[in-house]
N, C-alpha and C positions, 0 to 999 in steps of 0.2 A: 500669830496666837501664841506661840511659845515663846518669845520675847515679851510680851505682855503679859503673861504669866510669870516670867523670870521676874520682871520688874516688879510685878506685885509683891510675890514672895519675899524678893529682898528688901523691898521698903517695909513690911510686915516684922521681918527679921531686924533690921535697923531699928524700929520703935521698941520692939521686945527687949534689943541690947540696950538701948538707952534708957529706957522707963522702968526695965526690970533688972535684968542681969544679963552681961554678955553670955554666960555659960549655958543661957536659953536662948538667946539671939543668934550666935555663931552656929547650930546648928542648922537653924532656919533658914537661915541665909545661903549655908553649903546645900541644903535641900533644892533652895530656888536655882543652884547652879545646874543641877539635874535636867532641869528643862530645858536647855540647850540640846538635850540627847533626845527630845521627844519626837514622835514621827519618821517619816524617812525622811532621805536626803532631798529628795526632789520638791518633798512638802516644806521643808523647812527655807530651803532657796525659794520656792515660790511665796512663803511668806514674807521672808527678807525681801524680796522684789517689791510687793505690794508696799511694805512699810516705807521702803526706800521711795515708790513712786509716790505715797501719800505726803510723807514729809517734803519732797520738792515741789508737789503741788500747793502746800501750805506756805513754802518759802516763796513762792511766785506771788501767791495772793498778799502776802504780808510787803512784799516789795512792792507791786501795784497799788496799794491800800497806802504805803507810805510816799508814793511817789505824787498820788491823786490829792493827800492833805498835806 
């Protein structure tokens, strides 16, 4: 969850910096990095393990799909 929140805020900050000014985009991106400190360490590790598991499952699905087709 904290990884997705950080990614969302970083994308918003990047778009603000690209379309408006970097003086507004950089603080938003810096605030996005604070998402790495959300929750307890055990909660963050559980979320990261779930994201890794989900990514590996998607990779296997893509591999099987490319072999079948």
